[in-house]
C-alpha positions, 0 to 999 in steps of 0.5 A, a space after each residue: 230538788 224544789 220544782 218552781 210552779 210556772 204560777 211563780 215562775 213568772 215572778 222571777 228576774 229571769 222571766 222578765 225583761 220589763 217594769 211590773 205593768 201597773 207600777 207608776 200609774 197604780 202604785 208607787 215604788 214606795 209601795 203606796 197606791 195611785 189614784 185610779 178610779 173606776 167602777 167594777 163588780 166584785 164579791 167581798 171576802 165575807 167579813 168575820 167569817 172562818 174564810 176572812 181569817 184563814 185568806 188574811 193568815 195566808 196573807 201575813 205569811 205572805 208579808 212575813 217573806 223577806 221579799 215583801 219590801 218588793 210587793 204593794 200590799 193591799 188593804 185587808 178590807 179591799 179583799 175580793 173576787 171580782 165578777 165583772 171588769 168595769 171601767 177604769 181611768 188608765 183603760 179608756 179604749 176598745 174593748 175596755 169601754 163601751 162604744 156608745 159612750 165617748 171616751 172622755 166620759 168622766 168616770 163619776 159620770 160613767 159610774 152613774 150610768 151603770 148605776 141606772 143601768 143596775 137598777 133593776 138587775 136581776 140577781 142570778 144563781 149564787 155560787 161558790 168558789 174555791 182556792 186553785 193557787 196561790 201565788 205571790 200575788 194572792 189567791 187563784 180561784 175557781 167555781 168549786 163545781 161545774 155548775 158553779 162554773 156555769 154561775 160565774 159564765 152567767 153572771 159575766 154573760 149577763 153584765 158584758 150586756 149591760 156594760 156594753 163590752 166584753 173583754 178579750 178574756 170574758 170567756 177564760 177570765 181567770 178569778 182571783 183575790 189580789 194581795 198586793 201588787 208587784 214592785 220589783 221582780 224575785 231573784 230566782 235564787 228566792 224561787 225555791 223558798 218562796 214555793 215550799 212557802 206558798 205550796 204550805 199556804 196552799 195545803 192549809 187553805 184546802 184544809 181549812 176553807 175548802 170554800 171561800 166565803 163570799 158576799 153576793 156580787 156588788 156593783 163598787 166604785 173606787 178611787 185606788 185598789 184600797 177601797 171598793 164602794 159597794 153601791 148596788 148589792 145584788 142578792 135576794 137574801 133577806 
């Protein structure tokens, strides 16, 4: 008998008595993404790297599951690990918005405001990240070592000072790479089959790419979850 992990059980129908959180605002039941503008700081998966090839192979494996239509998959070019959550259209409230800016400030004006504040932001120490879990919606990650985890914390603390807020999960934010969002929860009977597949994919990533190659953090704007336009890249690389 296959043991189902807590991270997979969370996607089962019996564990959920409400529709998925972002259904109807971030994406529709047809799997198409809706306009939800905002800004953020992310590290994209490095294009053309062995990491990207391995991550896309896992994404393809999820797409091959019979229940794939129950998920809205983002474009492969959007694959990234969020470093710090910026502001977003449907989250205009404290503590997700700076206290010194009116809640009705346009997203474009907020992006310009942050571009000005980040213009002279000094890059911090680079970091490495590894995959700790594969779920129906993507990859869970963490810093590869204690030093990497400390570097990630330092980046987040520094951005919090610039952005003017700290989310409730600031100190225990779960780093991840999103593949998809849930349209409809998985039938409980499908969970053992999913668990077997997800465990295989985690083993594959740990063997093939023990460290995921990521670009330097970049301040980005977006209109939906399919594209994150890099506006400022925080790197000392030539």
